[in-house]
C-alpha atoms as one frame of an Amber mdcrd trajectory, in Angstrom:
protein
   0.000   0.000   0.000   1.467   3.298  -1.063   1.483   5.829   1.740   0.853
   8.782  -0.548  -2.549  10.471  -0.527  -2.770  10.363  -4.306  -5.238   7.998
  -5.924  -4.001   5.032  -7.899  -4.978   6.749 -11.144  -3.103   9.909 -10.120
   0.008   7.875  -9.271  -0.114   6.203 -12.682  -0.533   9.470 -14.514   2.315
  11.124 -12.645   4.923   8.771 -13.953   3.706   5.180 -13.831   5.956   4.051
 -11.012   6.613   0.353 -10.799   4.596   0.042  -7.585   1.582   1.852  -9.081
   1.784  -0.295 -12.202   1.941  -3.456 -10.078  -1.138  -2.267  -8.152  -3.063
  -1.819 -11.407  -2.044  -5.269 -12.647  -3.031  -6.899  -9.346  -6.279  -4.947
  -9.200  -7.494  -5.383 -12.760  -6.174  -8.778 -13.913  -8.924 -10.884 -12.257
 -11.690  -8.543 -13.461 -10.424  -8.521 -17.046  -9.894 -12.299 -17.072 -13.484
 -12.765 -15.928 -14.833 -10.525 -18.672 -12.665 -12.065 -21.374 -13.845 -15.553
 -20.400 -17.311 -14.462 -21.532 -15.953 -14.259 -25.085 -15.113 -17.976 -25.145
 -11.370 -17.360 -25.335  -8.834 -19.967 -24.321  -6.858 -19.376 -21.121  -3.625
 -18.403 -22.869  -5.498 -16.040 -25.188  -7.241 -14.416 -22.213  -3.899 -13.944
 -20.466  -2.428 -12.346 -23.592  -5.412 -10.025 -23.991  -5.275  -8.987 -20.325
  -1.594  -8.178 -20.741  -2.235  -6.270 -23.988  -5.092  -4.307 -22.409  -3.074
  -3.360 -19.343  -0.059  -2.460 -21.482  -2.294  -0.136 -23.503  -3.458   1.475
 -20.248   0.139   2.001 -19.149   1.191   3.421 -22.516  -1.679   5.898 -22.737
  -2.666   6.696 -19.131  -0.602   9.889 -19.244  -2.893  11.310 -21.905  -6.103
  10.023 -20.284  -8.249  12.866 -18.968 -10.934  12.201 -16.401 -13.797  14.252
 -17.753 -16.987  12.689 -16.449 -18.284  10.011 -14.116 -16.965   6.600 -14.965
 -14.754   7.798 -17.768 -11.809   5.586 -16.719 -13.915   2.442 -16.670 -15.440
   3.438 -20.049 -11.936   3.990 -21.421 -10.818   0.610 -20.086 -13.939  -1.051
 -21.528 -13.127   0.448 -24.949  -9.551  -0.840 -24.697 -10.778  -4.355 -23.913
 -13.274  -4.303 -26.789 -10.576  -3.111 -29.190  -8.098  -5.759 -27.982 -10.680
  -8.525 -28.516 -11.526  -7.224 -31.995  -7.808  -7.052 -32.813  -7.444 -10.632
 -31.554  -9.997 -11.777 -34.140  -8.321  -9.728 -36.886  -4.916 -11.238 -36.100
  -6.477 -14.667 -36.435  -7.765 -13.662 -39.849 -11.306 -14.193 -38.654 -14.215
 -12.210 -37.432 -16.725 -13.634 -34.992 -19.464 -13.302 -37.608 -17.359 -15.139
 -40.196 -16.900 -18.086 -37.845 -20.631 -18.382 -37.351 -20.488 -17.037 -33.826
 -22.367 -13.785 -34.196 -23.090 -13.883 -30.451 -19.515 -12.752 -29.738 -19.766
  -9.908 -32.254 -23.081  -8.852 -30.692 -21.530  -8.981 -27.219 -18.625  -6.794
 -28.324 -20.998  -4.280 -29.854 -23.137  -4.223 -26.699 -20.116  -3.963 -24.408
 -18.885  -1.015 -26.439 -22.144   0.871 -25.875 -22.381   2.399 -22.381 -26.190
   2.473 -22.535 -26.603  -1.211 -23.351 -27.387  -3.774 -20.681 -23.905  -5.279
 -21.089 -22.271  -1.841 -20.876 -24.212  -1.088 -17.681 -23.282  -4.525 -16.331
 -19.578  -3.768 -16.966 -19.946  -0.451 -15.111 -21.685  -2.018 -12.111 -19.305
  -4.981 -11.875 -16.270  -2.757 -12.342 -17.304  -0.335  -9.598 -18.293  -3.077
  -7.151 -15.139  -5.099  -7.778 -12.700  -2.169  -7.634 -14.372  -0.727  -4.536
 -14.153  -4.024  -2.635 -10.558  -4.656  -3.692  -9.398  -1.170  -2.721 -11.337
  -1.353   0.535  -9.371  -4.503   1.350  -6.138  -2.646   0.550  -6.845   0.226
   2.953  -7.850  -2.037   5.852  -4.421  -1.853   7.539  -4.906   1.902   7.972
  -7.833   1.474  10.365  -8.688  -0.174  13.646 -10.957  -3.224  13.355 -13.860
  -1.441  15.130 -13.618   1.459  12.667 -13.818  -0.886   9.684 -16.642  -2.891
  11.248 -18.655   0.270  11.867 -18.060   1.364   8.267 -19.046  -2.052   6.847
 -22.234  -2.266   8.861 -23.396   1.274   8.070 -22.243   1.659   4.460 -22.155
  -1.851   3.025 -24.937  -3.464   5.052 -27.147  -0.376   5.431 -27.579  -0.651
   9.186 -28.585   2.409  11.183 -25.703   4.141  12.993 -27.487   3.916  16.355
 -27.911   0.120  15.947 -24.258  -0.284  14.979 -23.176   1.855  17.910 -25.159
  -0.300  20.333 -23.858  -3.542  18.818 -20.214  -2.417  18.887 -20.299  -0.543
  22.186 -19.526   2.796  20.535 -21.227   6.159  20.505 -23.281   7.127  17.474
 -20.781   9.923  16.866 -17.887   7.419  16.854 -19.740   5.306  14.273 -20.355
   8.349  12.064 -16.715   9.420  12.354 -15.575   5.880  11.466 -17.840   5.887
   8.429 -16.524   9.273   7.340 -12.830   8.410   7.807 -12.986   5.125   5.896
 -15.164   6.592   3.159 -12.793   9.555   2.711  -9.777   7.227   2.332 -11.683
   4.887   0.025 -12.804   7.774  -2.179  -9.220   9.028  -2.307  -8.040   5.628
  -3.573 -10.943   5.302  -5.993 -10.633   8.818  -7.371 -11.242   8.695 -11.085
 -11.824   4.934 -11.199 -15.483   4.639 -10.132 -18.583   6.748  -9.617 -18.182
   6.460  -5.836 -15.204   8.786  -6.068 -16.855  11.373  -8.297
């Protein structure tokens, strides 16, 4: 865990340090592998496409500009779609030419942010990245602080009920929620809607 207050995206854009790059690879590899598996790609092909997608991110993150909610995840989604299309071109085939128009339809839907598949990408991306980065910031907080945050924010419990269950004041629960949420938003800045 980097001790700087910059978000992961900020750290990448400020020079792509090896530690920031490693964080991105560790964070995004499982998510991208899961999505690429939906395109009926073999394991080795999925691994190659994950690596190509992440390499594209690294090469171009300096010119990426966060302009609206979810723009990083939309940019990443476009990179993945383009890498999969390029995969088919390199093979000298197109999904439609192989008789599997379902893959071509999926790529087209994934490319469109308003489609059900585009919205599914957004929701899964935000949920996955939020949970992974929450796990990464855990060492910064006392267990009671994290438990109060989880119960109030993730489980939707009322602060007064959480306070009673944990033997804290309502104010302590609200402060715990605020502290963890502030740190989480700092880490997520630019990556998900939670940070915007």
